[in-house]
N, C-alpha and C positions, 0 to 999 in steps of 0.2 A: 743907216740911222738906227739907233736903239729906240725901241718903242717906249712910250711913257709907261710908268707903273700904275696899275689900277688896283687899289686895295681890295676891292670887292669883286674883281674879275681878273685874277692874276695871270691867266693863261689864255688871252683872247685869240691867239693864233690857233691854239689847240682846239678851242671850242668852235672855231669858225666865225666868230663875231668880227674878226679883223682878218683880212686876206691881203696878200701881195697884189699890187695893182698899179697900173700906170695912170689911173684916173686922177684928174685934178680935183682938189678939194674945193667945194663950193663956198666954204667959209673963208679960208686963207688964200685960196688961189694957187697953192703950191702942189706940186706933184711929189709926194713924199715917198712913194713906193708901197704905201699901205693904204687901205680904205676900209671903213666900217661897213659891214654887210647886214647888221641886225636891224631891229625895228627902230623907227623914228616917228614920234608922235608930234606932228607939226602941221601947220596950214599948208606949207610947201611940200612938194614931193621931193624927198631927199634920199632916194634909194642909191646906195653904193657911191656916194659922193662927199662923204665927210671923213677927214683924216683923224687918226687916233689922237693927235696933239690938240686938235680943236675940240674934241670931246673932253680930254683930260683937263684942259685949262678953262673949260666952261664957255669958251667963245662961241661954239656952235649952238649951244642952248640959248645963249643970250641973243645972238644974231637972228636966229630963226624961231625963237620962242619954242624950242624943241625939248622934248623929254625922250629918253631912251628906255625907260621903264616907267610903267604907270605907278605914280607915287602911292596910290591906295593899295596896290598889290604888294608893296613892301611890308612884310609882316602878315601877308594873306588876309588883308582887310580886317585886321584885328584878331585873327585866330592865333598867331604866334606872338613872340615877345614884342613889346612896343620898343620903338627906337626914337631917338631925338630927331627933330626937324633937320638938323645939320646932316645926319646920316641919310635921311630921306632925300635931301637935296643932292648929296654926293652920289647916291646910287641912281637917282632919276635923271640928273643933268650932267654928271661928269664921269659916268661909268658906262662902258658898253653894255647894252642889254643882250637878250637872247630871244630866239624864236621858239615858242612852244606850240602845242596843238591848239590849245584854247588860250585864254588870257593868261599871260605869264604871272607867276607869283615869285617873290623874292624871299627866301627863307631867312628868318631872323632867330637869334639865340643869344642869351646873355645880354640882352638889350642892345645888340648891335646887328647889323646886316651880316649875313654869311658871305663867304667867298664862293662865287659861282664856279664850279669845277667842270660843268658840262652835262650833256645828255648821256644817259647810260642805259645799257641793256642788261640782260641777266648776268652775263659774266662779270661786268664791271661792278654790279651791285653785290654779287656773291664775293668778289675779291675784297671789297671793303668790309662787308658783313656787319655784324654786331649792331651798333647803334643806328646805322643807316637802315638796316632791315627793320629794326624796331620803328623808326620814324615812318618808313614807307608802309608798314603794316598799319600803323595808327592812321595814316592818311587814307588808306584804302578801306580800313575797317575789316580786313580779311585776316583769317587765322588758319592754321592747320593746312589741310589739303587744298582748301580754296586759295590760300596764300601761295602755296607751292606751285599750283597750276598757273596762277596769275604771274608769279615771279618768273616762271619759265617762259612766259610769252613776252617779256620785256624786250624792247629793241632800241638800240642806240639811234638808229636811223628811221625806224618805223613807229608803229603804234601798237601797244602803249609804250611810253617812254618814261624813264625816271630822270628827274632833274636833281643833280647832286650839288650840295653845298657843304662847306666846313665852317664851323664857328671860328671867328677871328680871336675870340677870347680864350676858350677852353679846348678848342681843337676837335670837338665832337662833330660827327657827320650828321647831316639831315637833308631833307628835301621833300619832294612830292612826286606823284605820278600823274601823268596826263595822257589822254588819247584823243584821236580824232573822232 
């Protein structure tokens, strides 16, 4: 089966938010071959038991009163561009979330949510460069040798980690850094 398309999380297999699995979906009862492994904010314990289709069509959110991203974190609690309530609903209830070290934040730009591209370490950040480095410097408030030292410590799988996004409107890269 071909995975549903998520506007704000275009590569969920690459980011690890969705994995191949023989688990049955708690929402639709089907064994689709894929399962969501990211955070679920719900009264029920829903770890590794929701299929991507039930996220995409909103049925998992509706059935379990679940969110996959904290709505207040979309736009970093008002620090980044504001977005419409429709965008907040799409990201929080119909888009796979991701796991960060602390409370996740969803980068926004051009008054839209960014595409989540994944966690990154030094090499991934330097490969993208430019505006991404500028955004991460602004987030950390580090410059010069302090930034260079900090950037060299970034780890895709460890701490600190950069979380990378791309604007859906203008294509600029942005994101933030988090650590345990």
